[in-house]
Biopython code that builds the backbone (N, CA, C, O; Angstrom):
import numpy as np
from Bio.PDB.StructureBuilder import StructureBuilder

atoms = [
    (1, "UNK", "N", (-58.509, -195.539, -126.320)),
    (1, "UNK", "CA", (-57.946, -196.502, -124.674)),
    (1, "UNK", "C", (-58.557, -196.290, -123.508)),
    (1, "UNK", "O", (-58.339, -195.224, -122.933)),
    (2, "UNK", "N", (-59.284, -197.086, -123.033)),
    (2, "UNK", "CA", (-60.233, -197.096, -121.869)),
    (2, "UNK", "C", (-59.153, -196.874, -120.662)),
    (2, "UNK", "O", (-58.067, -197.452, -120.601)),
    (3, "UNK", "N", (-59.627, -195.978, -119.760)),
    (3, "UNK", "CA", (-58.993, -195.575, -118.471)),
    (3, "UNK", "C", (-59.228, -196.329, -117.278)),
    (3, "UNK", "O", (-60.317, -196.408, -116.708)),
    (4, "UNK", "N", (-58.248, -196.836, -116.952)),
    (4, "UNK", "CA", (-58.166, -198.064, -115.718)),
    (4, "UNK", "C", (-58.899, -197.090, -114.598)),
    (4, "UNK", "O", (-58.558, -195.924, -114.404)),
    (5, "UNK", "N", (-59.976, -197.778, -113.886)),
    (5, "UNK", "CA", (-60.684, -197.103, -112.757)),
    (5, "UNK", "C", (-59.802, -197.839, -111.448)),
    (5, "UNK", "O", (-59.331, -198.973, -111.365)),
    (6, "UNK", "N", (-59.795, -197.007, -110.742)),
    (6, "UNK", "CA", (-59.439, -196.969, -109.239)),
    (6, "UNK", "C", (-60.544, -197.454, -108.179)),
    (6, "UNK", "O", (-61.063, -196.612, -107.446)),
    (7, "UNK", "N", (-60.924, -198.871, -108.090)),
    (7, "UNK", "CA", (-61.935, -199.223, -107.203)),
    (7, "UNK", "C", (-61.293, -198.832, -105.832)),
    (7, "UNK", "O", (-60.106, -199.103, -105.651)),
    (8, "UNK", "N", (-61.961, -198.259, -104.937)),
    (8, "UNK", "CA", (-62.092, -198.004, -103.256)),
    (8, "UNK", "C", (-62.233, -199.256, -102.752)),
    (8, "UNK", "O", (-63.014, -200.147, -103.089)),
    (9, "UNK", "N", (-61.272, -199.229, -101.785)),
    (9, "UNK", "CA", (-61.620, -200.354, -100.679)),
    (9, "UNK", "C", (-62.276, -199.778, -99.617)),
    (9, "UNK", "O", (-61.694, -198.915, -98.961)),
    (10, "UNK", "N", (-63.309, -200.092, -99.364)),
    (10, "UNK", "CA", (-64.179, -199.770, -98.022)),
    (10, "UNK", "C", (-63.948, -200.440, -96.863)),
    (10, "UNK", "O", (-64.728, -200.321, -95.917)),
    (11, "UNK", "N", (-62.684, -201.341, -96.791)),
    (11, "UNK", "CA", (-62.460, -202.278, -95.768)),
    (11, "UNK", "C", (-62.285, -201.280, -94.075)),
    (11, "UNK", "O", (-62.809, -201.515, -92.986)),
    (12, "UNK", "N", (-61.306, -200.123, -94.509)),
    (12, "UNK", "CA", (-60.903, -198.808, -93.596)),
    (12, "UNK", "C", (-62.375, -198.037, -93.144)),
    (12, "UNK", "O", (-62.415, -197.689, -91.964)),
    (13, "UNK", "N", (-63.450, -197.776, -93.889)),
    (13, "UNK", "CA", (-64.735, -196.764, -93.927)),
    (13, "UNK", "C", (-65.404, -198.275, -92.695)),
    (13, "UNK", "O", (-65.831, -197.959, -91.584)),
    (14, "UNK", "N", (-65.386, -199.519, -93.056)),
    (14, "UNK", "CA", (-66.233, -200.465, -92.251)),
    (14, "UNK", "C", (-65.931, -200.897, -90.825)),
    (14, "UNK", "O", (-66.689, -201.437, -90.020)),
    (15, "UNK", "N", (-64.050, -200.370, -90.622)),
    (15, "UNK", "CA", (-63.661, -200.601, -89.318)),
    (15, "UNK", "C", (-63.677, -199.203, -88.518)),
    (15, "UNK", "O", (-63.500, -199.127, -87.302)),
    (16, "UNK", "N", (-63.943, -197.966, -89.481)),
    (16, "UNK", "CA", (-64.052, -196.688, -88.462)),
    (16, "UNK", "C", (-66.067, -196.933, -88.040)),
    (16, "UNK", "O", (-66.488, -196.410, -87.008)),
    (17, "UNK", "N", (-67.044, -197.730, -88.955)),
    (17, "UNK", "CA", (-68.132, -197.178, -88.678)),
    (17, "UNK", "C", (-68.074, -198.268, -87.218)),
    (17, "UNK", "O", (-68.539, -197.876, -86.147)),
    (18, "UNK", "N", (-67.409, -199.721, -87.376)),
    (18, "UNK", "CA", (-67.629, -200.474, -86.294)),
    (18, "UNK", "C", (-67.190, -199.731, -85.189)),
    (18, "UNK", "O", (-67.891, -199.598, -84.186)),
    (19, "UNK", "N", (-66.296, -199.336, -85.285)),
    (19, "UNK", "CA", (-65.204, -198.570, -84.094)),
    (19, "UNK", "C", (-66.379, -197.564, -83.458)),
    (19, "UNK", "O", (-66.808, -197.714, -82.314)),
    (20, "UNK", "N", (-66.759, -196.688, -84.221)),
    (20, "UNK", "CA", (-67.727, -195.523, -84.066)),
    (20, "UNK", "C", (-69.346, -195.881, -83.395)),
    (20, "UNK", "O", (-70.047, -195.240, -82.612)),
    (21, "UNK", "N", (-69.510, -196.908, -83.940)),
    (21, "UNK", "CA", (-70.728, -197.576, -83.365)),
    (21, "UNK", "C", (-70.701, -197.899, -81.740)),
    (21, "UNK", "O", (-71.574, -197.719, -80.891)),
    (22, "UNK", "N", (-69.209, -198.508, -81.621)),
    (22, "UNK", "CA", (-69.232, -199.094, -80.316)),
    (22, "UNK", "C", (-68.937, -197.940, -79.447)),
    (22, "UNK", "O", (-69.306, -198.041, -78.277)),
    (23, "UNK", "N", (-68.151, -196.527, -79.926)),
    (23, "UNK", "CA", (-68.209, -195.469, -79.045)),
    (23, "UNK", "C", (-69.319, -195.042, -78.399)),
    (23, "UNK", "O", (-69.246, -194.688, -77.222)),
    (24, "UNK", "N", (-70.719, -195.020, -79.230)),
    (24, "UNK", "CA", (-71.792, -194.648, -79.274)),
    (24, "UNK", "C", (-72.719, -195.728, -78.341)),
    (24, "UNK", "O", (-73.814, -195.409, -77.876)),
    (25, "UNK", "N", (-72.301, -196.615, -78.213)),
    (25, "UNK", "CA", (-72.784, -197.705, -77.165)),
    (25, "UNK", "C", (-73.981, -198.153, -77.866)),
    (25, "UNK", "O", (-75.058, -198.423, -77.335)),
    (26, "UNK", "N", (-73.701, -198.206, -79.089)),
    (26, "UNK", "CA", (-74.772, -199.119, -79.888)),
    (26, "UNK", "C", (-74.777, -200.364, -80.714)),
    (26, "UNK", "O", (-74.171, -200.348, -81.785)),
    (27, "UNK", "N", (-75.475, -201.567, -80.274)),
    (27, "UNK", "CA", (-75.196, -202.567, -81.062)),
    (27, "UNK", "C", (-75.482, -202.653, -82.501)),
    (27, "UNK", "O", (-75.954, -201.613, -82.961)),
    (28, "UNK", "N", (-75.339, -203.507, -83.236)),
    (28, "UNK", "CA", (-75.302, -203.713, -84.625)),
    (28, "UNK", "C", (-77.344, -203.972, -84.708)),
    (28, "UNK", "O", (-78.109, -203.881, -85.668)),
    (29, "UNK", "N", (-77.508, -204.185, -83.762)),
    (29, "UNK", "CA", (-79.469, -204.371, -83.997)),
    (29, "UNK", "C", (-79.892, -203.116, -83.964)),
    (29, "UNK", "O", (-80.686, -202.604, -84.752)),
    (30, "UNK", "N", (-79.276, -202.527, -82.896)),
    (30, "UNK", "CA", (-79.986, -201.086, -82.210)),
    (30, "UNK", "C", (-79.779, -199.725, -83.556)),
    (30, "UNK", "O", (-80.673, -198.930, -83.845)),
    (31, "UNK", "N", (-78.614, -199.755, -84.098)),
    (31, "UNK", "CA", (-78.167, -199.188, -85.417)),
    (31, "UNK", "C", (-79.195, -199.505, -86.707)),
    (31, "UNK", "O", (-79.938, -198.765, -87.352)),
    (32, "UNK", "N", (-78.948, -200.702, -86.775)),
    (32, "UNK", "CA", (-79.723, -201.267, -87.952)),
    (32, "UNK", "C", (-81.500, -200.815, -87.387)),
    (32, "UNK", "O", (-82.153, -200.134, -88.178)),
    (33, "UNK", "N", (-82.075, -201.176, -86.221)),
    (33, "UNK", "CA", (-83.206, -200.531, -85.926)),
    (33, "UNK", "C", (-83.782, -199.170, -86.591)),
    (33, "UNK", "O", (-84.770, -198.942, -87.289)),
    (34, "UNK", "N", (-82.533, -198.209, -85.973)),
    (34, "UNK", "CA", (-82.624, -197.017, -86.373)),
    (34, "UNK", "C", (-82.803, -196.719, -87.985)),
    (34, "UNK", "O", (-83.769, -196.147, -88.491)),
    (35, "UNK", "N", (-81.831, -197.154, -88.567)),
    (35, "UNK", "CA", (-81.691, -196.798, -90.091)),
    (35, "UNK", "C", (-82.476, -197.874, -90.763)),
    (35, "UNK", "O", (-82.342, -197.978, -91.982)),
    (36, "UNK", "N", (-83.395, -198.811, -90.042)),
    (36, "UNK", "CA", (-84.411, -199.417, -90.707)),
    (36, "UNK", "C", (-83.578, -200.423, -91.959)),
    (36, "UNK", "O", (-84.060, -200.513, -93.089)),
    (37, "UNK", "N", (-82.418, -201.065, -91.608)),
    (37, "UNK", "CA", (-81.844, -201.784, -92.833)),
    (37, "UNK", "C", (-81.757, -203.320, -91.911)),
    (37, "UNK", "O", (-82.265, -203.325, -90.790)),
    (38, "UNK", "N", (-81.291, -204.213, -92.288)),
    (38, "UNK", "CA", (-80.800, -205.508, -91.894)),
    (38, "UNK", "C", (-79.191, -205.346, -90.753)),
    (38, "UNK", "O", (-78.229, -204.600, -90.937)),
    (39, "UNK", "N", (-79.392, -206.200, -89.781)),
    (39, "UNK", "CA", (-78.474, -206.226, -89.175)),
    (39, "UNK", "C", (-77.096, -206.571, -89.742)),
    (39, "UNK", "O", (-75.963, -206.308, -89.341)),
    (40, "UNK", "N", (-77.700, -207.459, -91.145)),
    (40, "UNK", "CA", (-76.092, -208.159, -91.826)),
    (40, "UNK", "C", (-75.391, -207.386, -92.428)),
    (40, "UNK", "O", (-74.175, -207.295, -92.595)),
    (41, "UNK", "N", (-76.556, -206.623, -92.867)),
    (41, "UNK", "CA", (-75.511, -205.176, -93.918)),
    (41, "UNK", "C", (-74.565, -204.697, -93.141)),
    (41, "UNK", "O", (-73.365, -204.889, -93.336)),
    (42, "UNK", "N", (-75.098, -203.971, -92.107)),
    (42, "UNK", "CA", (-74.291, -203.063, -91.460)),
    (42, "UNK", "C", (-73.148, -203.963, -91.043)),
    (42, "UNK", "O", (-72.005, -203.521, -90.919)),
    (43, "UNK", "N", (-73.542, -205.537, -90.775)),
    (43, "UNK", "CA", (-71.635, -206.300, -90.580)),
    (43, "UNK", "C", (-71.254, -206.668, -91.591)),
    (43, "UNK", "O", (-70.185, -207.263, -91.455)),
    (44, "UNK", "N", (-71.675, -206.607, -92.833)),
    (44, "UNK", "CA", (-71.238, -206.775, -94.159)),
    (44, "UNK", "C", (-70.114, -205.722, -94.393)),
    (44, "UNK", "O", (-68.962, -205.862, -94.802)),
    (45, "UNK", "N", (-70.935, -204.438, -93.938)),
    (45, "UNK", "CA", (-70.064, -203.423, -94.170)),
    (45, "UNK", "C", (-68.799, -203.102, -93.564)),
    (45, "UNK", "O", (-67.806, -202.629, -94.117)),
    (46, "UNK", "N", (-69.023, -203.538, -91.902)),
    (46, "UNK", "CA", (-68.115, -203.476, -91.289)),
    (46, "UNK", "C", (-66.948, -204.397, -91.041)),
    (46, "UNK", "O", (-65.836, -204.135, -90.582)),
    (47, "UNK", "N", (-67.514, -205.654, -91.495)),
    (47, "UNK", "CA", (-66.188, -206.735, -91.330)),
    (47, "UNK", "C", (-65.948, -206.957, -92.865)),
    (47, "UNK", "O", (-64.744, -207.083, -93.090)),
    (48, "UNK", "N", (-66.715, -207.041, -93.966)),
    (48, "UNK", "CA", (-66.179, -207.295, -95.151)),
    (48, "UNK", "C", (-65.543, -205.792, -96.392)),
    (48, "UNK", "O", (-64.756, -205.774, -97.339)),
    (49, "UNK", "N", (-66.186, -204.999, -95.878)),
    (49, "UNK", "CA", (-65.594, -203.635, -96.680)),
    (49, "UNK", "C", (-66.756, -203.505, -97.856)),
    (49, "UNK", "O", (-66.556, -203.011, -98.965)),
    (50, "UNK", "N", (-68.187, -204.129, -97.316)),
    (50, "UNK", "CA", (-69.025, -203.990, -98.715)),
    (50, "UNK", "C", (-69.259, -202.605, -98.569)),
    (50, "UNK", "O", (-69.105, -201.943, -97.542)),
    (51, "UNK", "N", (-69.667, -202.196, -99.743)),
    (51, "UNK", "CA", (-70.145, -201.193, -100.406)),
    (51, "UNK", "C", (-71.185, -200.570, -100.393)),
    (51, "UNK", "O", (-71.936, -200.850, -101.328)),
    (52, "UNK", "N", (-71.612, -199.670, -99.555)),
    (52, "UNK", "CA", (-72.828, -199.087, -98.677)),
    (52, "UNK", "C", (-73.542, -198.594, -100.139)),
    (52, "UNK", "O", (-72.855, -198.502, -101.156)),
    (53, "UNK", "N", (-74.738, -198.340, -100.134)),
    (53, "UNK", "CA", (-75.580, -197.114, -100.670)),
    (53, "UNK", "C", (-74.661, -195.938, -100.396)),
    (53, "UNK", "O", (-73.771, -195.830, -99.553)),
    (54, "UNK", "N", (-75.157, -194.956, -101.450)),
    (54, "UNK", "CA", (-75.219, -193.436, -101.008)),
    (54, "UNK", "C", (-75.603, -192.897, -99.801)),
    (54, "UNK", "O", (-75.119, -192.122, -98.975)),
    (55, "UNK", "N", (-76.999, -193.775, -99.995)),
    (55, "UNK", "CA", (-77.709, -193.209, -98.382)),
    (55, "UNK", "C", (-77.225, -193.700, -97.667)),
    (55, "UNK", "O", (-76.587, -192.912, -96.969)),
    (56, "UNK", "N", (-77.084, -195.149, -97.236)),
    (56, "UNK", "CA", (-76.645, -195.770, -96.151)),
    (56, "UNK", "C", (-75.454, -194.730, -95.667)),
    (56, "UNK", "O", (-75.357, -194.092, -94.619)),
    (57, "UNK", "N", (-74.617, -194.793, -96.772)),
    (57, "UNK", "CA", (-73.289, -194.084, -96.272)),
    (57, "UNK", "C", (-73.399, -192.704, -95.809)),
    (57, "UNK", "O", (-72.467, -192.154, -95.223)),
    (58, "UNK", "N", (-74.596, -192.088, -96.074)),
    (58, "UNK", "CA", (-74.883, -190.683, -95.654)),
    (58, "UNK", "C", (-75.138, -190.883, -94.303)),
    (58, "UNK", "O", (-74.475, -190.389, -93.391)),
    (59, "UNK", "N", (-76.353, -191.800, -94.148)),
    (59, "UNK", "CA", (-76.554, -192.111, -92.880)),
    (59, "UNK", "C", (-75.819, -192.439, -91.783)),
    (59, "UNK", "O", (-75.951, -192.009, -90.637)),
    (60, "UNK", "N", (-74.913, -193.351, -92.273)),
    (60, "UNK", "CA", (-74.170, -194.056, -91.506)),
    (60, "UNK", "C", (-73.065, -192.881, -91.013)),
    (60, "UNK", "O", (-72.902, -192.957, -89.796)),
    (61, "UNK", "N", (-72.384, -191.974, -91.547)),
    (61, "UNK", "CA", (-71.634, -190.845, -91.257)),
    (61, "UNK", "C", (-72.204, -189.784, -90.624)),
    (61, "UNK", "O", (-71.597, -189.027, -89.866)),
    (62, "UNK", "N", (-73.342, -189.709, -90.911)),
    (62, "UNK", "CA", (-73.729, -188.195, -90.165)),
    (62, "UNK", "C", (-74.599, -189.232, -88.537)),
    (62, "UNK", "O", (-74.088, -189.001, -87.441)),
    (63, "UNK", "N", (-75.569, -190.045, -88.578)),
    (63, "UNK", "CA", (-75.349, -190.785, -87.304)),
    (63, "UNK", "C", (-74.724, -191.056, -86.074)),
    (63, "UNK", "O", (-75.114, -191.014, -84.907)),
    (64, "UNK", "N", (-72.993, -191.525, -86.959)),
    (64, "UNK", "CA", (-72.238, -192.015, -86.073)),
    (64, "UNK", "C", (-70.756, -190.810, -86.019)),
    (64, "UNK", "O", (-69.548, -190.940, -85.820)),
    (65, "UNK", "N", (-71.631, -189.724, -86.299)),
    (65, "UNK", "CA", (-70.530, -188.645, -86.571)),
    (65, "UNK", "C", (-69.189, -188.946, -87.269)),
    (65, "UNK", "O", (-68.179, -188.493, -86.731)),
    (66, "UNK", "N", (-69.068, -189.619, -88.343)),
    (66, "UNK", "CA", (-67.902, -190.236, -88.913)),
    (66, "UNK", "C", (-67.027, -189.179, -90.018)),
    (66, "UNK", "O", (-67.614, -189.060, -91.094)),
    (67, "UNK", "N", (-65.727, -188.407, -89.908)),
    (67, "UNK", "CA", (-65.023, -187.900, -90.740)),
    (67, "UNK", "C", (-64.934, -188.769, -92.185)),
    (67, "UNK", "O", (-64.604, -189.955, -92.159)),
    (68, "UNK", "N", (-65.195, -188.209, -93.207)),
    (68, "UNK", "CA", (-65.039, -188.971, -94.553)),
    (68, "UNK", "C", (-63.490, -188.756, -95.108)),
    (68, "UNK", "O", (-62.693, -189.547, -95.613)),
    (69, "UNK", "N", (-63.414, -187.418, -94.812)),
    (69, "UNK", "CA", (-62.123, -187.010, -95.081)),
    (69, "UNK", "C", (-60.872, -187.708, -95.190)),
    (69, "UNK", "O", (-60.035, -187.565, -96.081)),
    (70, "UNK", "N", (-60.818, -188.595, -94.048)),
    (70, "UNK", "CA", (-59.872, -189.184, -93.696)),
    (70, "UNK", "C", (-59.923, -190.480, -94.388)),
    (70, "UNK", "O", (-59.022, -191.245, -94.043)),
    (71, "UNK", "N", (-60.946, -191.041, -95.496)),
    (71, "UNK", "CA", (-61.109, -191.694, -96.270)),
    (71, "UNK", "C", (-60.641, -191.282, -97.580)),
    (71, "UNK", "O", (-59.791, -192.051, -98.030)),
    (72, "UNK", "N", (-60.908, -190.397, -98.256)),
    (72, "UNK", "CA", (-61.501, -189.923, -99.140)),
    (72, "UNK", "C", (-59.691, -188.811, -99.728)),
    (72, "UNK", "O", (-59.096, -188.746, -100.804)),
    (73, "UNK", "N", (-59.495, -188.306, -98.659)),
    (73, "UNK", "CA", (-58.602, -186.970, -98.760)),
    (73, "UNK", "C", (-56.823, -187.384, -97.777)),
    (73, "UNK", "O", (-56.222, -186.631, -97.011)),
    (74, "UNK", "N", (-56.455, -188.731, -98.188)),
    (74, "UNK", "CA", (-55.771, -189.368, -97.055)),
    (74, "UNK", "C", (-54.634, -188.474, -96.884)),
    (74, "UNK", "O", (-54.087, -188.319, -95.792)),
    (75, "UNK", "N", (-54.248, -187.842, -98.031)),
    (75, "UNK", "CA", (-53.198, -186.883, -98.060)),
    (75, "UNK", "C", (-53.238, -185.334, -97.252)),
    (75, "UNK", "O", (-52.273, -184.609, -97.008)),
    (76, "UNK", "N", (-54.537, -185.124, -96.965)),
    (76, "UNK", "CA", (-55.042, -184.063, -96.387)),
    (76, "UNK", "C", (-55.497, -184.067, -94.661)),
    (76, "UNK", "O", (-56.212, -184.819, -93.999)),
    (77, "UNK", "N", (-54.877, -183.114, -94.404)),
    (77, "UNK", "CA", (-55.392, -183.335, -92.871)),
    (77, "UNK", "C", (-56.810, -182.738, -93.079)),
    (77, "UNK", "O", (-57.096, -181.820, -93.849)),
    (78, "UNK", "N", (-57.667, -183.435, -92.239)),
    (78, "UNK", "CA", (-59.165, -183.077, -92.286)),
    (78, "UNK", "C", (-59.220, -182.100, -91.284)),
    (78, "UNK", "O", (-58.403, -181.882, -90.390)),
    (79, "UNK", "N", (-60.636, -181.346, -91.621)),
    (79, "UNK", "CA", (-60.852, -179.845, -90.973)),
    (79, "UNK", "C", (-61.083, -180.778, -89.203)),
    (79, "UNK", "O", (-60.434, -180.498, -88.195)),
    (80, "UNK", "N", (-61.994, -181.696, -89.285)),
    (80, "UNK", "CA", (-62.037, -182.607, -87.908)),
    (80, "UNK", "C", (-62.056, -183.980, -88.023)),
    (80, "UNK", "O", (-62.624, -184.627, -88.903)),
    (81, "UNK", "N", (-61.327, -184.450, -86.975)),
    (81, "UNK", "CA", (-60.931, -186.111, -86.974)),
    (81, "UNK", "C", (-62.338, -186.175, -87.042)),
    (81, "UNK", "O", (-63.144, -185.259, -87.206)),
    (82, "UNK", "N", (-62.614, -187.998, -86.816)),
    (82, "UNK", "CA", (-63.886, -188.644, -86.430)),
    (82, "UNK", "C", (-63.958, -188.382, -85.046)),
    (82, "UNK", "O", (-65.002, -187.933, -84.572)),
    (83, "UNK", "N", (-62.788, -188.650, -84.212)),
    (83, "UNK", "CA", (-62.914, -188.387, -82.859)),
    (83, "UNK", "C", (-63.329, -187.066, -82.247)),
    (83, "UNK", "O", (-64.164, -187.039, -81.343)),
    (84, "UNK", "N", (-62.739, -185.927, -82.742)),
    (84, "UNK", "CA", (-63.213, -184.579, -82.941)),
    (84, "UNK", "C", (-64.805, -184.429, -83.124)),
    (84, "UNK", "O", (-65.403, -183.879, -82.199)),
    (85, "UNK", "N", (-65.407, -184.791, -84.035)),
    (85, "UNK", "CA", (-66.571, -184.909, -84.223)),
    (85, "UNK", "C", (-67.346, -185.950, -83.112)),
    (85, "UNK", "O", (-68.435, -185.536, -82.715)),
    (86, "UNK", "N", (-67.063, -186.752, -82.784)),
    (86, "UNK", "CA", (-67.853, -187.335, -81.779)),
    (86, "UNK", "C", (-67.660, -186.688, -80.454)),
    (86, "UNK", "O", (-68.614, -186.460, -79.710)),
    (87, "UNK", "N", (-66.368, -186.374, -80.141)),
    (87, "UNK", "CA", (-66.215, -185.165, -78.831)),
    (87, "UNK", "C", (-67.382, -183.736, -79.003)),
    (87, "UNK", "O", (-68.016, -183.216, -78.086)),
    (88, "UNK", "N", (-67.391, -183.440, -80.124)),
    (88, "UNK", "CA", (-68.354, -182.154, -80.289)),
    (88, "UNK", "C", (-69.983, -183.119, -79.953)),
    (88, "UNK", "O", (-70.890, -182.731, -79.216)),
    (89, "UNK", "N", (-69.955, -184.113, -80.562)),
    (89, "UNK", "CA", (-71.498, -184.397, -80.457)),
    (89, "UNK", "C", (-72.010, -184.613, -78.867)),
    (89, "UNK", "O", (-73.161, -184.524, -78.439)),
    (90, "UNK", "N", (-70.566, -184.977, -78.012)),
    (90, "UNK", "CA", (-70.908, -184.957, -76.546)),
    (90, "UNK", "C", (-71.033, -183.998, -76.105)),
    (90, "UNK", "O", (-71.859, -183.780, -75.219)),
    (91, "UNK", "N", (-70.181, -183.054, -76.629)),
    (91, "UNK", "CA", (-70.435, -180.983, -76.043)),
    (91, "UNK", "C", (-71.703, -181.166, -75.932)),
    (91, "UNK", "O", (-72.267, -181.290, -74.845)),
    (92, "UNK", "N", (-72.422, -181.210, -77.333)),
    (92, "UNK", "CA", (-73.692, -180.756, -77.531)),
    (92, "UNK", "C", (-74.648, -180.986, -76.542)),
    (92, "UNK", "O", (-75.651, -180.291, -76.381)),
    (93, "UNK", "N", (-74.276, -182.164, -75.741)),
    (93, "UNK", "CA", (-75.535, -182.505, -74.779)),
    (93, "UNK", "C", (-74.783, -182.522, -73.279)),
    (93, "UNK", "O", (-75.071, -183.357, -72.421)),
    (94, "UNK", "N", (-73.974, -181.679, -73.130)),
    (94, "UNK", "CA", (-73.656, -181.510, -71.959)),
    (94, "UNK", "C", (-74.161, -179.705, -71.196)),
    (94, "UNK", "O", (-74.227, -178.665, -71.852)),
    (95, "UNK", "N", (-74.363, -179.814, -70.116)),
    (95, "UNK", "CA", (-74.915, -178.550, -69.235)),
    (95, "UNK", "C", (-73.765, -177.723, -68.842)),
    (95, "UNK", "O", (-72.690, -178.214, -68.497)),
    (96, "UNK", "N", (-73.974, -176.618, -68.891)),
    (96, "UNK", "CA", (-73.027, -175.459, -69.042)),
    (96, "UNK", "C", (-71.885, -175.815, -67.860)),
    (96, "UNK", "O", (-70.675, -175.616, -67.974)),
    (97, "UNK", "N", (-72.692, -176.493, -66.490)),
    (97, "UNK", "CA", (-71.600, -176.863, -65.408)),
    (97, "UNK", "C", (-70.537, -178.234, -65.870)),
    (97, "UNK", "O", (-69.413, -178.474, -65.429)),
    (98, "UNK", "N", (-71.292, -178.966, -66.851)),
    (98, "UNK", "CA", (-70.083, -179.772, -66.994)),
    (98, "UNK", "C", (-69.357, -179.569, -68.545)),
    (98, "UNK", "O", (-68.545, -180.345, -69.049)),
    (99, "UNK", "N", (-69.786, -178.547, -69.034)),
    (99, "UNK", "CA", (-68.552, -177.489, -70.090)),
    (99, "UNK", "C", (-68.023, -177.055, -69.258)),
    (99, "UNK", "O", (-66.926, -176.715, -69.700)),
    (100, "UNK", "N", (-68.103, -176.781, -68.068)),
    (100, "UNK", "CA", (-67.097, -175.461, -67.414)),
    (100, "UNK", "C", (-66.151, -176.794, -66.767)),
    (100, "UNK", "O", (-64.984, -176.449, -66.583)),
    (101, "UNK", "N", (-66.371, -177.895, -66.481)),
    (101, "UNK", "CA", (-65.100, -178.924, -65.541)),
    (101, "UNK", "C", (-64.749, -179.594, -67.017)),
    (101, "UNK", "O", (-63.687, -180.215, -67.043)),
    (102, "UNK", "N", (-65.660, -179.533, -68.484)),
    (102, "UNK", "CA", (-64.429, -180.416, -69.264)),
    (102, "UNK", "C", (-63.472, -179.197, -69.688)),
    (102, "UNK", "O", (-62.303, -179.512, -69.911)),
    (103, "UNK", "N", (-63.829, -177.814, -69.832)),
    (103, "UNK", "CA", (-63.059, -176.593, -70.188)),
    (103, "UNK", "C", (-61.814, -176.909, -69.403)),
    (103, "UNK", "O", (-60.781, -177.338, -69.918)),
    (104, "UNK", "N", (-62.023, -176.610, -67.819)),
    (104, "UNK", "CA", (-61.073, -176.670, -67.108)),
    (104, "UNK", "C", (-59.902, -177.983, -67.179)),
    (104, "UNK", "O", (-58.745, -177.697, -66.872)),
    (105, "UNK", "N", (-60.182, -179.218, -67.530)),
    (105, "UNK", "CA", (-60.140, -180.167, -67.935)),
    (105, "UNK", "C", (-59.087, -180.243, -68.965)),
    (105, "UNK", "O", (-58.039, -180.855, -68.761)),
    (106, "UNK", "N", (-59.357, -179.618, -70.091)),
    (106, "UNK", "CA", (-58.431, -179.350, -71.276)),
    (106, "UNK", "C", (-57.537, -178.680, -71.256)),
    (106, "UNK", "O", (-56.546, -178.984, -71.920)),
    (107, "UNK", "N", (-57.567, -177.622, -70.548)),
    (107, "UNK", "CA", (-56.995, -176.543, -69.892)),
    (107, "UNK", "C", (-55.455, -177.011, -69.297)),
    (107, "UNK", "O", (-54.324, -176.654, -69.627)),
    (108, "UNK", "N", (-55.917, -177.919, -68.329)),
    (108, "UNK", "CA", (-54.825, -178.436, -67.865)),
    (108, "UNK", "C", (-53.856, -179.621, -68.517)),
    (108, "UNK", "O", (-52.681, -179.806, -68.201)),
    (109, "UNK", "N", (-54.743, -180.512, -69.663)),
    (109, "UNK", "CA", (-54.249, -181.252, -70.324)),
    (109, "UNK", "C", (-53.349, -180.740, -71.258)),
    (109, "UNK", "O", (-52.265, -181.297, -71.426)),
    (110, "UNK", "N", (-53.812, -179.307, -72.160)),
    (110, "UNK", "CA", (-53.217, -178.749, -72.574)),
    (110, "UNK", "C", (-51.729, -177.882, -72.135)),
    (110, "UNK", "O", (-50.873, -177.425, -72.892)),
    (111, "UNK", "N", (-51.781, -177.861, -70.929)),
    (111, "UNK", "CA", (-50.724, -177.300, -69.551)),
    (111, "UNK", "C", (-49.557, -178.332, -69.956)),
    (111, "UNK", "O", (-48.447, -178.137, -70.451)),
    (112, "UNK", "N", (-50.233, -179.513, -69.555)),
    (112, "UNK", "CA", (-49.152, -180.837, -69.386)),
    (112, "UNK", "C", (-48.261, -181.061, -70.836)),
    (112, "UNK", "O", (-47.039, -181.027, -70.973)),
    (113, "UNK", "N", (-49.125, -181.257, -71.673)),
    (113, "UNK", "CA", (-48.552, -181.192, -73.118)),
    (113, "UNK", "C", (-47.632, -180.425, -73.625)),
    (113, "UNK", "O", (-46.706, -180.909, -74.275)),
    (114, "UNK", "N", (-47.764, -178.960, -73.376)),
    (114, "UNK", "CA", (-47.158, -177.772, -73.496)),
    (114, "UNK", "C", (-45.656, -177.979, -73.011)),
    (114, "UNK", "O", (-44.698, -177.892, -73.778)),
    (115, "UNK", "N", (-45.538, -178.314, -71.411)),
    (115, "UNK", "CA", (-44.571, -178.668, -70.681)),
    (115, "UNK", "C", (-43.757, -179.665, -71.187)),
    (115, "UNK", "O", (-42.528, -179.677, -71.122)),
    (116, "UNK", "N", (-44.511, -180.547, -71.721)),
    (116, "UNK", "CA", (-43.522, -182.118, -72.126)),
    (116, "UNK", "C", (-42.958, -182.082, -73.841)),
    (116, "UNK", "O", (-42.352, -182.998, -74.398)),
    (117, "UNK", "N", (-43.316, -180.883, -74.395)),
    (117, "UNK", "CA", (-42.331, -180.717, -75.484)),
    (117, "UNK", "C", (-41.271, -180.202, -75.865)),
    (117, "UNK", "O", (-40.853, -180.418, -77.002)),
]
sb = StructureBuilder()
sb.init_structure("model")
sb.init_model(0)
sb.init_chain("A")
sb.init_seg("    ")
for serial, (resi, resn, name, xyz) in enumerate(atoms, 1):
    if name == "N":
        sb.init_residue(resn, " ", resi, " ")
    sb.init_atom(name, np.array(xyz, "f"), 0.0, 1.0, " ", f" {name:<3s}", serial, name[0])
structure = sb.get_structure()
């Protein structure tokens, strides 16, 4: 008896790619140029849930700092969400002075959130 395969729906992945691309301030054309692929291919992934090749999948998640755990391990909490990965990427490009400001702001946010609980 043949085992039934579960076919993965890439629509959620496509939406995450679209959102991450916008957060990075990239147009489809700019991303396509960086990856050396057609902008239509990216549009199909983002809007229609087209299955990307493994290489394109890898390039998209690494270029856009997207966590794949949220798609493949939905019942587990991801080590780092896409938003946290993107923030980490932004922090890598900030000066020490900028990091001091971000750290002070984060401490204030944490204090406010702790009081609200």
